[in-house]
SEPA-131213 format. One record per residue (C-alpha): x, y, z. Coordinates in steps of 0.02 Angstrom, whole numbers, plus 50000, padded with zeros to 5 digits. Example, Ala and Ser with C-alpha at 12.3 -4.5 7.8 and 13.67 -1.06 7.14 Angstrom:
BEGIN
506154977550390;506844994750357;
END
This chain:
BEGIN
523055793446577;523345811246524;523815825646634;524065843846586;525795851046603;525805869946615;527345880846640;527595899646629;529285906746586;529805924746566;531415930446487;532035948146451;533515955946364;533795966546518;533885985646534;535735988446513;535556007346488;534286017146593;534056029246448;533696015246324;532116005046351;532185987346283;530575977246281;530605961046377;530125945146288;528335940246328;528115925046442;528005908046357;526715895546421;526915876846400;525255868046376;525775849846371;524965833246409;525795816546445;525005799446427;525665785046533;525775768746433;524915758846572;524335741946511;524475724546586;526295722046537;526975734246664;527135734446852;526775752946866;525245757746763;524925776246791;525555793046856;525775794547044;526105808347169;527905814247153;528195808146975;529265820046873;529515822946688;531085830946618;530865840346454;532385844246346;532335855846194;533545852946051;533815871746023;533965876346208;535745874346268;536205863646417;536005865046564;534275872746537;532775861146538;530975860146598;530415849446744;528625844446783;528135836846952;526465827946977;525525830147142;524225816747112;523045828147013;524025841446921;525795845546867;526865859546936;528165866446816;529925872646845;531245879246729;532955872946780;534725878946751;535715863346793;535695860946981;534965878247018;533235876847095;532675894547055;531755898046891;532895899246743;532655905746567;532375894546417;532435909746303;531105903946179;530105916646077;528715916545947;529185907445789;530515896545870;530325878245825;531215861945855;530985845545948;530755841746132;531135825446221;530155820346375;530965808146496;530235799446648;531375790046767;530285780546891;531545780647032;532225797947013;533815807446980;534705817747112;535395830546991;535655834646807;537185844046746;537905849846581;539355841546493;539645851746338;537995851546246;537375835946336;536375833346497;537185820946617;536235811746755;537065809046923;536795793147024;536155783146876;534635772346916;534775755746827;532945754146783;531725755746639;531165773046584;529775781346483;530115793446343;529315802446195;529835815746069;528785829545992;529075843345867;528485860545921;528305878445863;528045893345979;526405901145922;525575915646013;526855913346152;526295895346181;527075878246161;525745864746144;525925845946130;525435828646190;526795816246238;526385797846213;527605790646339;528285773146302;529525760646373;530925757946245;531015741146158;531985727346245;531575731846426;530785719146542;530175721246722;530115709546871;529145711347032;529385701847196;528175704447341;528955707447511;527925711347668;529485719247745;529975729647595;530025745747697;531075738347836;532445729147747;533955732847640;533945731847451;533905716147347;534795712647185;534105700947052;535185692846918;534865682146766;535965679046615;534475683646507;534465702046561;535735716346563;535525730346692;535415746946598;535105764946649;535035782246568;536745790446569;536455806446472;535415815846342;536275823046188;535855840446126;534865832645983;533785823046107;534625806046087;534645795646246;536315787746293;536125772046398;537435764546513;538555750546449;539565746246605;538565730846658;538385713946576;537105699946575;537065691346744;537505707046843;536285711846980;534785722546935;534505734647080;532855732047172;531785747547202;530415747347336;528715748847255;526955745047319;527335730747437;528805723347347;530345725647240;530375731247059;531845726246948;532115729646764;533395728046625;533635724746440;533505707646361;535145699246318;534995694646134;536405682046152;535525672146288;535585654446221;534025647946306;532835662646285;531755653246160;531625637846270;530775646546415;532105641046539;532795654146655;533835655046812;533585669546935;534785673447076;534155685247214;535395692847336;534985701847498;536365714747511;536395716247700;537025698847742;537455691647572;536055678647574;535825671547401;534265662547339;533955655247167;532395651147068;532305640446912;530825642946796;530215634246639;528765637046522;528975655946508;529795666346374;530445683546413;530005696346281;530145715046261;528945724746375;528575709246481;528185711346665;528535695446764;527965692046941;529205680647030;528845671247193;528685682247346;530075684347474;529985669247589;529145657947459;529885640447461;530195641247273;531695652147311;533095640047354;534415646547473;536155642447412;537865642547489;539275630947538;538355623347687;536585622447615;535755606347560;534195602447461;533175586347458;532615581747282;530925572947271;529875565147136;528045569747109;527505555647226;528635562547363;529985549347342;531675556147394;533075556647268;534315560847403;534945576147494;536255585947397;537375600647434;537095616747339;538975618947359;539195622947175;538635640747215;539525654047312;538485665947415;538435678747274;539125669447125;539235651147075;540855641747087;541635644646918;542045626346886;541895609346963;543425605247070;544555592746980;545355578747079;545735560347067;544665547247152;545745545547308;545795564447336;543915565647311;543575552147440;544695560747567;543565575947573;542895572647748;541565586147739;540735577247593;540075559947554;540175555747369;538545548647299;538555530347256;538165523647083;536315520647121;536065538347189;536765546147031;535695534446925;534135540547016;534425558746971;534895554046792;533275544246769;532075555346869;532645573046835;532665584746687;534405590546639;534605607446554;536235615546504;536225633746556;537335648346599;537165655646774;538015672446802;539205667846662;539585650046718;539105634646616;538315619146689;536735608646703;535145611546799;534575595246877;532715598346901;531665586147005;529795587547033;530285596047196;531925605347207;533425607247093;535315607447097;536605613946975;538115604246913;539455615446838;540585608946701;542375605846748;543175616946615;542635633046531;542425625046359;541765608146414;539965602546383;540215587846500;539815585646683;540925571746750;540775567446935;541495553447040;540395541047131;540995532547290;541135515247211;542735507547142;543415490447101;545045481947050;545285474146879;545905456646914;547035454946760;548005470946791;547655474646974;547245492446922;545885501647016;544375508946928;542895519146988;541155523246926;540815541146874;539325550846808;539495558646637;538145569946570;538085579446407;536265580546353;535615573546244;537055563946166;537865555946318;537265552046491;537435538246616;538675529646731;540375524246665;542005518446740;543775524646723;545455523646807;545485530946982;546985541646940;545945551646817;545385568946869;543525572546874;542495585846957;541705584747129;540475598847160;538655597647212;538895580947298;537885571647428;538055575747613;
END
């Protein structure tokens, strides 16, 4: 979609001496158009009332820039001097040439200020942006051009419907596959400087948009499972720290993707926390048992499985350790996938209905080792042994036995 951007600016040298007349520079008009990328791989597909473009000129010193505001049909133009709302003076004249950078931030900026020759954005919005650069020459007191606005490479978007989006507090969405990024500043040469203070797995801020929440960030090129189409999403409601997770397979995140995740309230979002349980079921509705999601904290997963010997594990009165048969059922009926969730390593245990996560017991370990509730005494030595689950796909999985004074993890265990 194209929309005309027209701005009039008038600058003069000023009449410093009443006896000496100095001609004012003629007004410069900006006849610009901007095309929204639109397309199916974006949540927002066109210009809307209130959208604003910021135009920066490489030979116009900070803090001067041009701002265009869309009213649903046309654009209104303002020259800006930093935070001053009154018209400024870009100071361009016939024959001047250079480059101009257009920037669109979908969720706004409260103010722009100068830092040396750069423009700095306050209250950075961690979200995607649109941008384009054009060369220009002032001819007949006009600057003409057509910006072809694009989302930079690497950005992905997510959308979650929420019927109460206008009534509730903000959500955050996290996945180890995406890094939250925002625009920090614009250099005098037009280069965009992005933020670098967040890492993969940090929350992407949710912005209310058309009946839901829009999240965005940059793909994490080091994400180990990006080519397998296996992703974990953690959604946090900031008001009361409720955390819900969603595990998805069969999709591959790619640059410029727009992904619609299950709506708020959809049962695919699994609430997690120290007191929450989930019943795993096979496709024919056979129960594989009810398990704690205790491996997660409200906002972040437990970093590791808790190590303890068999006796200590069995003395945890708030838990009942699974027996050997119960562990065998989830080994034989679930898909096990090693993943990283908010920086923690473990295994997704995915049933036909529901999933749990078993964290490894050390930072470097690829193994999940968990006690069962069953033990026995070796007659020859009188030493006690217990069955434990060991999983390290695909090389090693199953139930084994070891001395009860060994230390193994006990997270995500049966109620």
